[in-house]
LUMMILUM-546781 format. One record per atom (N, C-alpha, C, O): x, y, z. Coordinates in steps of 0.05 Angstrom, whole numbers, plus 5000, padded with zeros to 4 digits. Each point is the difference from the previous one (the first is absolute). Example, Ala and Ser with C-alpha at 12.3 -4.5 7.8 and 13.67 -1.06 7.14 Angstrom:
526448865156 498250245000 501850245000 502150005013 497250214973 501650245001 498550225014 501050225004 
This chain:
958264775199 498550245006 498350084976 501150014978 496450065026 498350094978 500550294994 500150165019 500349914956 500550284992 497550124989 498149874991 501850405009 497750154991 499649964970 497850044990 504349884995 499849964972 499649714993 500349914977 499049935043 499449724996 497749974980 498150155001 502249654981 498049974979 497249955010 498050104989 501849755033 497349955012 498750255010 497650044997 504050145016 499050255010 499050184978 497950115001 503749914978 499350184977 497549904986 498350154992 501449585006 497649894987 497650065017 497950094989 502249885037 497750055017 499350305000 497650074999 504450105001 499550295000 498650084973 497950145001 503249774977 498950074974 497249884996 498250134988 501349645023 497349884998 498050165017 497850044991 503050055032 498250165017 499450274987 497750095002 504350034985 499650264987 498249964975 498350164995 502349634990 498449954976 497149945008 498150074985 501549805038 497349935009 498350245004 497549994996 503650245013 498350235005 498850114974 497950135001 503449824976 498950074974 498149784990 497750064992 503249695009 498549784989 497349975014 498049934988 501950115038 497649965016 497850204993 497749955007 502950264979 498050214993 499350004971 498550174991 502649644993 499349994972 497349874996 499349805013 499150314968 497449884993 500349874973 500650124980 499149625020 500249854975 497850064980 500249954976 497650175034 497950094983 500850224981 498850044979 503350115028 501050214983 501149884974 500150144979 500849615022 501149874977 497849854984 500649854981 496950215026 497649874987 500149705002 499049854983 502150055040 500049715005 497549925014 498950165015 500149604979 497549915013 500449915029 499749765006 500950435011 500549955028 497650095016 499150224996 499949615022 497750095016 500750235018 502350045008 495750134999 500450235017 501049915027 501850135012 497149664999 500949895025 499549705001 498149904988 503749965026 499749715002 501249915027 502450015003 495949905015 500949895026 501950205013 499550244999 502749665012 502050175012 502550024982 502250065010 497549894965 502350004981 500050254982 502150124995 495549954994 499850224981 498150215012 497949945010 503050314988 498450235009 500450234981 502250084995 495650024994 500150224980 501849934977 501650164991 498249594999 501449894977 503050005004 501650014980 499349975045 502949985005 500449835025 498249865010 504250165001 500649855024 498450095024 499750245005 499149575009 498450075024 501850115022 502349905002 496850295013 501650115022 501149795019 502150035011 496349754994 500949795018 502449854988 501849925014 498250054959 502349874987 502450195001 502249915004 497350354993 502150205002 501349985027 502550005003 495949995018 501149995028 501549735004 502150005011 496749794979 501349735003 502850004986 501949905011 498350224965 502550014986 502050185014 502449945001 496750285011 501850175016 501149855023 502450025006 496049825008 500949845022 501949784991 502149955012 497249924965 501649784990 502850104992 501949855004 498350394985 502650114992 501450155023 502450005002 496050135014 501150165021 501249855024 502050095012 496849694995 501049845023 502849904995 501750035018 498949834960 502849924995 501950234998 502349985008 496850254981 501750244999 500750095029 502250085005 495849915012 500550085028 502149825014 501750095014 498149654980 501949815012 502850044989 501949995015 498350074959 502650054988 501250265010 502450035004 495850175001 500950265009 501449985027 501950145006 497249675011 501249975026 502949914998 501650045019 499149834959 502749894997 501950194986 502449954998 496550284992 501750194985 501250205019 498750105018 503849964977 501450205016 500750264983 500150215012 500249764962 500850234984 497550134989 499449994976 499150155042 497550134993 500550304997 502150115009 495950034979 500050295001 498950095027 498049905009 503450285004 499250105026 497550184996 500050174982 498049795035 497650164999 500150215022 501149955022 497950294973 500050225019 498749915026 498049875001 503350225021 498949935027 497250125004 498349875012 501350374978 497350135003 497949834985 497849975009 503049944967 498149844984 499349745014 497749925002 504349945009 499549755014 498350045025 498349845006 502250385008 498450075024 497150054992 498249915013 501450234964 497350064991 498649744993 497649975007 503749854979 498749754992 499349845025 497849885001 503950115019 499549865025 497550125013 498249855009 501750424994 497750135013 497449954984 497949975012 502350034961 497749954984 498949725005 497649965003 504249844997 499249735004 498849965028 497949875003 503350255017 499049985027 497350135003 498249895013 501450344974 497450145001 497849834987 497949975011 502749924966 498049844985 499349755016 497649925001 504349965012 499449765016 498250065023 498049875004 502750345012 498450085023 497250084992 498049925012 501950254967 497450114991 498249774990 497650005005 503549814980 498449784989 498949835023 497649924999 504050025021 499049845023 497850145015 498049885008 502350394995 497950155013 497550024983 497749995011 502650034963 497750014982 498449745001 497650014999 503849775002 498749745001 498249985026 497949894999 503250235022 498649985026 497850215004 498049945013 502450304975 498150225007 498650134977 498050145004 503049834971 498850144978 498749804980 497650024996 504049814992 498949824980 499449735012 501049794991 497350215029 499449755015 498449804983 500149765006 498450344974 498449824984 501549884976 499149824986 503350295008 501649914978 501849775009 500649985024 500349864957 501749785006 502750085010 501550154987 499349775037 502750065011 502249894982 502150114997 497349664990 502049874983 500650184976 502350044992 495550084996 500450184977 501550255008 501850094985 497750025039 501350245009 503049955006 501750154993 498849625020 502849935005 501449934974 502450074997 496249804985 501249944974 500850254985 502250014988 496050195012 500750254986 502450145013 501750114987 498449875040 502350125015 502649864991 502050134994 498049605006 502449854994 500950064971 502450054996 495749964986 500750054972 501150284996 502050044986 496850165027 501050274998 502850035012 501750134988 498749765035 502750015013 502149854982 502250094998 496949694991 501849854983 500850164975 502350004992 495750154997 500650164977 502050225007 501850064984 497850075039 501850215008 502949905004 501950124991 498349655022 502749885006 501449914974 502350074996 496249784987 501349894976 500750224980 502350024991 495850155003 500450214979 501450255011 501450144986 498249925040 501150245011 502749975014 501450195005 499249565002 502549955016 501849804986 502350064993 496749705001 501749794990 501150064972 502449994995 495850074986 500950054973 501950244998 502149974987 497350265025 501950234998 502749945013 502150114992 498049725028 502549945014 501749794984 502449985005 496449884977 501449794985 500550074971 501949894988 496550295000 500250054972 501350274995 499850185017 501649854961 501250264993 497950184987 498349914985 501850345022 498050194991 500050034969 498050044988 504449935000 500250024971 498549764986 498650044980 501749725032 498649774989 497050035004 498449924983 500850195040 497250055005 498850194980 497949954988 503550275007 499050204981 499749884972 497950054987 504149805004 499949894973 497949784997 498649984980 501249855040 498049784999 497250115000 498449914983 501050285034 497350125001 499450154974 497849994989 504350155000 499650154975 499349814977 498450074983 502949705016 499549814978 497249895002 498549994980 500749925044 497349885003 497950214995 498149954985 502150285027 498050214996 500050104972 497850054989 504549974998 500250094973 498749814980 498550094983 502049665021 498749804982 497050005003 498650004979 500450025045 497150005004 498750264990 497749994990 503750235012 498950254990 499949994969 497950074989 504249854999 500149984970 498049804990 498750044979 501049745035 498049804992 497250115003 498249954983 501350215038 497450135003 499450194977 497850014990 504350145001 499650184977 499549854974 498550104983 502849675014 499549844976 497149914999 498750014979 500449895044 497249915002 498150234995 497849974990 502950275019 498450244996 499650054970 497950094991 504249864993 499950044971 498449794986 498350064983 502149685025 498749784985 497349935012 498349894985 501250165041 497549935012 499350205022 500049935024 499550314968 499650225019 497949955021 500450085023 497449794970 497949965019 500749825023 498750015021 503349824975 500849815021 501750125022 500349875021 500850364974 501850125020 498950255013 501550155012 495949894986 498750225014 497949885018 498549824993 501350305031 497949925019 498850255012 501450165013 496049874983 498750245010 501150264987 500050215013 500849764962 501150234986 502850075006 501150204990 500349635027 502850065007 501849784991 499349765000 503150314992 501949824989 501249835022 501450105017 498149634982 501149825020 502249824988 501349865015 499050144958 502049844988 499649705005 497849904997 504349965011 499849725004 499349935029 500049775008 499350435008 499649965028 497049995007 498350064984 501249865041 497349975010 498650275005 497650034994 503950165016 498950255008 501850234993 502449964996 496550285004 501450244992 502550065019 502050084989 497849885038 502350075016 502549834992 502350105003 497449654989 502249844992 501450114975 502450004997 495950084983 501150124976 501550265006 502150054989 496750115028 501350255007 502749965014 502050124993 498049695026 502549945014 502149904981 502350085001 497049734982 501949884981 501150214981 502450014996 495950164993 500950204981 501850215013 502050094988 497349995036 501550215014 502849905008 502050144996 498149625015 502649895007 501749954975 502550035001 496349884978 501549964975 501250264990 502350014991 496150215011 501050264990 502350105018 502250074989 497549935037 502050115018 502549835000 502350114999 497449635001 502449825001 501450014973 502449964999 496250084979 501250014973 501850254998 502050004985 497350215029 501850245001 502749925011 502150094991 497949745030 502549925013 501649814982 502450034997 496249774991 501549804983 501050144975 502149924990 496450284999 500950144976 502650155006 501850014983 498450115040 502450155007 502349825007 502450074997 497049685012 502149825010 501049814978 502249905001 496250064978 500749814979 502150134981 499950244995 501949594995 502050094981 499649894972 500750134980 498049645017 499549884974 497650134987 497950055013 502349994961 497850144985 497549845000 497850115003 502349624995 497649844999 498550015026 497549995000 503950045023 498750045025 498750275003 497850035011 503650174978 498950275000 497450024984 498150145007 501949724970 497650004983 497749885015 497750104999 502849675015 497949885016 499050185022 497650035004 504350105010 499250185022 498350244989 498050075012 502950044965 498550224988 497249914992 498150155003 501749614986 497449894991 498149975024 497750084999 503349815023 498449965024 499350275012 497850045010 504150154989 499550275011 497650134986 498250105013 501949904960 497950134985 497349845003 497950125003 502349624996 497649835002 498650035027 497650015002 504049995019 498950025027 498650275005 498050015014 503250214975 498750265003 497450014985 498050115010 501949774966 497549984985 497949845016 497750085001 503249705012 498149845015 498950165024 497749975007 504050195006 499150175022 497850194991 498050045013 502550084963 498050194990 497449864993 497950105005 502349654984 497649854993 498449935025 497549984999 503849985024 498649945024 498550245011 498149985015 502850264977 498750245009 500550065029 498450145013 503849764998 500650035028 501750255004 502450004993 496450215018 501450265002 502449995019 502150114994 497649765029 502150005019 502549854990 502250095005 497449694980 502249854989 501450154978 502449994997 496050154986 501250164979 501850225012 502150064990 496950075032 501550205014 502649885012 502150134999 497649635013 502449875012 502049934979 502450035004 496849884972 501849944978 501550244991 502450004996 496250235001 501250244991 502050115021 502250094993 497049895032 501850085022 502549835000 502250115003 497549634994 502349825000 501950074976 502449995003 496450074974 501650074977 501750255005 502450014994 496350205016 501450255005 502249965021 502350094996 497149785026 502049955021 502349844990 502350055006 497149744978 502149844988 501950164983 502449985002 496550194981 501650174982 501850205016 502350054993 496550055028 501550205017 502349875015 502250115001 497249655010 502049875018 502149844985 502349975010 497149944966 501849824986 502650154992 499950214987 502349675020 502650124994 500949904972 500249764996 500550424987 500849934973 503050024997 501350195009 499949604979 502949994997 500950084972 502450044996 495849974984 500750054973 498950284991 498250105013 503150014966 499050264990 497249984989 498450185003 501049594984 497349964989 497950005023 497950114997 502849765024 498249985023 499650285012 497750075008 504450094995 499850265011 498350184982 498350165010 502149814964 498450164981 497049935002 498350185000 501249565002 497249915002 498750105026 497850105000 503749895022 499050085025 499550305001 497950105009 504050064979 499750294999 497650074982 498450185007 501349684971 497850064981 497349935014 498150154997 501849635017 497549925013 499350215022 497750095000 504249985017 499450195021 499250284988 498350145011 503149944968 499350254987 497249994988 498550205003 500849584985 497349974989 497950005022 497950124997 502849755026 498150005022 499550275011 497750085006 504550084998 499750275010 498450174981 498250155008 502549844966 498650164980 497049934998 498350174999 501149565002 497349914999 498450105024 497750094998 503649915025 498750095025 499450304999 497950095008 504050074981 499650284998 497750084982 498450185006 501449684971 498150084980 497349865003 497950114994 502149645016 497549845001 499349915029 498249845003 503250275017 499549925027 497250045009 498849825013 500050414981 497350065008 498049814987 498149905014 502350044960 498149824986 500249725012 498049865003 504550055003 500349735011 498749995028 498749805006 501650415009 498850005027 497049994998 498649855014 500250314967 497149994996 499149734991 497949915009 503649964973 499249734991 500149805023 498249845003 504050175012 500349815023 497850055021 499049815011 500450444993 497850065019 497349914990 498349905015 501450124958 497549904988 499749705002 497849905005 504449964992 500049715004 499349925028 498449835005 502950315014 499649945029 497150055008 498949865017 499950364972 497350085009 497849894982 497650055005 503149794975 498049874983 499150174977 498149924986 503250305008 499250174977 501349904974 499050064978 503249785025 501349894976 500549705006 499949915023 500549944955 500449715003 502849934990 501350154985 499749625024 502649904992 499649734987 498949825012 502150154963 499749754985 497049954995 498550184994 500749575009 497249924995 498350015026 497749944999 503550155023 498650005025 498150255001 500850224993 496849735016 498150225002 500950205021 501149925021 498550334973 500950215019 498649965027 497649945002 504050105019 499049965027 501450195020 502450044997 496150075021 501250175020 501549845021 498849905019 503850064976 501649835017 500150105029 500149845019 500050424985 500250115027 497549955016 500149915023 497650144964 497449955015 499649705005 499149935022 501549904958 499549725004 501949885021 499149835016 503450274986 501849905020 499050095028 500249855019 498850404982 499250105026 497649845010 499649965024 498649964958 497749845007 501049735013 498849915019 503349984969 501049755011 501350045028 499849835017 501550404986 501250065026 497850025021 500349905023 497550244971 497850035019 498749735006 499449945023 500249904956 498749745004 501949825017 499149865018 503450144976 502049845015 500250095028 500449845018 499450434987 500350105027 497749905017 500449945024 497250044965 497749905015 500549715009 499449925022 501749924959 500749725007 502149995021 499949845019 502250334978 502250005020 499050075028 500849885019 497350324983 499150095026 498249795013 499550035024 499649774962 498549785013 501849845019 499149915021 503450054971 502049865017 502750144998 501849904988 498450345024 502450164996 502549895013 502250074991 497649755029 502449905013 500849724991 502349935000 495749914992 500649724992 499949964969 501449834990 496950334996 499749964972 498349764993 499149855017 500450114957 498249794991 501549764988 498849804993 503850215005 501649774991 500850004971 498950164984 502949665008 501149994973 497949914980 500350054976 497649825033 498049894981 497550184998 498049924988 502150325024 497650165001 498950074972 497650024997 504250024984 499050084973 499049764984 498950034978 501449735033 499149764986 497449895013 499249784995 499550395022 497649915014 497650154989 499250205011 499649694968 497550114990 497849845014 499349784992 499550345029 498249845017 501649885023 501850135010 497549634998 501549875022 502149804990 501649915016 498350034959 501849794989 502650134989 499850184984 502549725025 502550104991 501049824977 500449765004 500150364973 500949854977 501250204980 499250234998 502849674986 501350184981 498150104979 500350224990 497649635004 498050094980 498150215012 498450114985 501849945041 498250195013 501450275005 499350145019 502749924965 501450255003 498050234998 498550014981 501750185038 498150235000 501750255000 501250075020 498750084958 501650244997 499150215020 501550185007 496049815001 498950195020 501349975027 500050195016 501249584989 501449955026 503050024997 501549925018 499450184959 502950014994 500750294995 500450084976 499850095045 500550294995 502750054987 502049895007 497950294973 502450074984 501550225014 500150234990 501149715032 501750185015 501649845020 498949845015 503750184984 501749825016 499550035030 500149805014 499350444995 499550035029 497349895008 499849855020 498150214965 497449905006 499949694997 498849865016 502650054963 500149714995 501349865023 499149795009 503250325001 501449885023 498250015024 499949815016 498650414988 498250025023 497849794999 499349895021 499650074955 497849804997 501149725007 498549855012 503950094979 501149735004 500949965029 499449795012 502250404998 501249965026 499750225020 501550015020 496650184976 499650215019 502350205002 501750014982 498350145039 502150215004 502949895000 501750134988 498849645024 502849904999 501149964971 502250084995 496149814988 500949964972 500150264985 501650044982 496650155025 500050264987 502550155006 501250134983 499749865042 502550135008 502449884985 501850144991 498249595007 502249874985 499950084970 502150024988 495650035001 499850084972 501350284997 501450054980 498250135040 501350264999 503049975002 501550144985 499549695032 502949955003 501149894974 502250074992 496349754995 501049874976 500450214978 501949984985 496350225013 500350204980 502550175005 501450084981 499249985044 502450155006 502549844992 501850114988 498249635019 502249834992 500349984970 502349994990 495550014996 500149984970 501350254989 501849984983 497450255026 501150264990 503050015006 501650064982 499149905043 502850015008 501749794985 502250074989 496849695009 501549794987 500350054970 502049944988 495950174999 500150064972 502150214994 501649974982 498450255033 501950214995 502949915006 501950074986 498449765034 502649895006 501049824977 502350014992 495949834997 500749824978 500650154975 501549904983 497350335013 500650164976 502950084998 501050074979 500449935044 502850085000 501849764994 502550034999 496349734998 501649764995 501550024973 499050124981 503349765017 501549994975 498949794981 500650004976 497749825035 498949794984 497550094985 498050095013 502049904960 497750104984 497549855007 497850125002 502449625002 497649835005 498750085026 497550035001 504150025020 498850075025 498850284999 497950055011 503450134974 498950274996 497349984986 498150145007 501749684974 497549984985 497749895017 497750084997 503049725020 498049905018 499150215019 497650025007 504350155002 499250235018 498250204985 498250105012 502449954963 498350184984 497249884997 498050155002 501849594994 497449874998 498450045026 497750084999 503649885024 498650035025 499350295005 497750075008 504150114987 499550295005 497750104983 498450165009 501549764966 497950094982 497349875007 497950104992 502249685023 497549865008 499050065028 497949905008 503650265007 499050065027 497350145000 498349935016 501250264966 497250114999 497949794994 497850015011 502949794971 498149794994 499649825025 497849915005 504350045009 499849845025 498150145020 498549865013 501650404988 498450145019 497049984992 498349975018 501150054956 497250014992 499049724992 497849974990 503849825016 499149734993 499249865027 498250105014 503149684993 499449885026 502549865011 502049974986 497849945038 502349875012 500449734987 498149854996 504450084998 500649774984 500649755017 502349925004 495549965005 500249765016 498049794990 498849865016 500850124958 498149824989 501049715001 502349955009 496149874983 500849715000 501349924974 500149764994 501050434991 501549924976 499650174976 500149904977 499550365026 499750184978 502650064986 502249965012 497750124963 502450074985 501550245012 502449985006 496150234998 501350245011 501149965028 502150115007 496549735009 500949955028 502849885000 501850095015 498549704970 502649865000 502250164987 502350005009 497050154970 502050174987 500950225018 502450065002 495750075011 500750225019 501849905022 502050145007 497449635004 501749905022 502849934991 501950045016 498449874960 502749954990 501550274996 502350025007 496250184983 501250274997 500950115027 502250115003 496049865018 500850095027 502549875009 501950135010 498349604986 502349855009 502650084985 502150035013 497750024961 502450074985 500950285006 502450064999 495750125008 500850275009 501549985027 501950155004 497249675013 501349965027 502549844999 501549995020 499149874957 502349824999 502550144991 499850194984 502449725026 502650114990 500649884973 499149784993 502550364991 500749914973 502049775002 499749804986 502350225032 501949795003 499149805021 498450075018 502649694980 499349795019 501750025025 502350095000 496449845023 501550005025 499849735013 498349834994 503550125025 500049755015 501149774984 499549775007 501950284971 501049784983 502449875014 501750135011 498249604987 502249855013 501349824980 501949855007 
């Protein structure tokens, strides 16, 4: 009988998780003479998306076969499994209808291929990995990978600052700003959990180093929503963490006292500063001041117009990659990628997918609060990560891409929130 701790399973899982980071690294950040693009192998000085998809399939297929033989899995919530089933069924039906009635001039093979890859991503990262891997191992593995890449980005910032900025924004070792933001934020939030869970001093030093470095990286990106999520995660972690030692209780009491005092004396100034950042009157880090509220609303209006063109069927998973009539990863069009989970879902799959997006947010909130009550520090920290990111999920887009970093990371988080801590069905 194959066990969930089988060496082959752990290797495949860790390779798949490492791939979500590796696939987004830009070798140009290291000042290496790598071409910007080359055939279907290199894209934006890193792994081409087609290679990324191929490696996901290469690693995910044997994991799926081994998963069928495992009995000692983590039980997943029935509501979560039902949601995943309805999501997959909706995407299948909508894609087939889009091929016949909406995207008739686009390649059916490309549309079916995008569907298969998206469903495969959901199943592998959202179901198989959470049911086979321990949440503590997940937290530590992701913290190490993200921590190393964040610190490496900061080192390059010191020795070759021009190589780690794109369009005036800090991208570190990655191809684009969203990957740097995702990596830095997950490193920060997960380091809070490993710092509280570690007992050895050398591990605590590493956790503290990653914690400070990742927050600095978030500030350098100038991403307001991620900075707010990191601060929220820090406060919630301090409030919820149970301290067993007198030193821990003193630290927690001192922190909460400082927070209350700071709020009483400087609350108005902080509110004014935060409002200034949101409305474009103030800037964060090196990012130019921008009215975030107005710019987001413009995207909602633009996305709503696209949604209303096909409100029941949607435009499909590849709609944001169609600049003109040709669908290709290099033809990504931000104007067709509305930054709002509801509008994004409507553009992709019409009203059916939009309704599922609303249901998913309800499940996220309920699941996060339920997981906060867990005795397991690692699961609580994963729940804090999701809870602090729900506002970001709302103002971003639906995560059904063909291999993005945030997409795969979020689906693992969803799965671990829905998974039981102890294994069931063991024989």
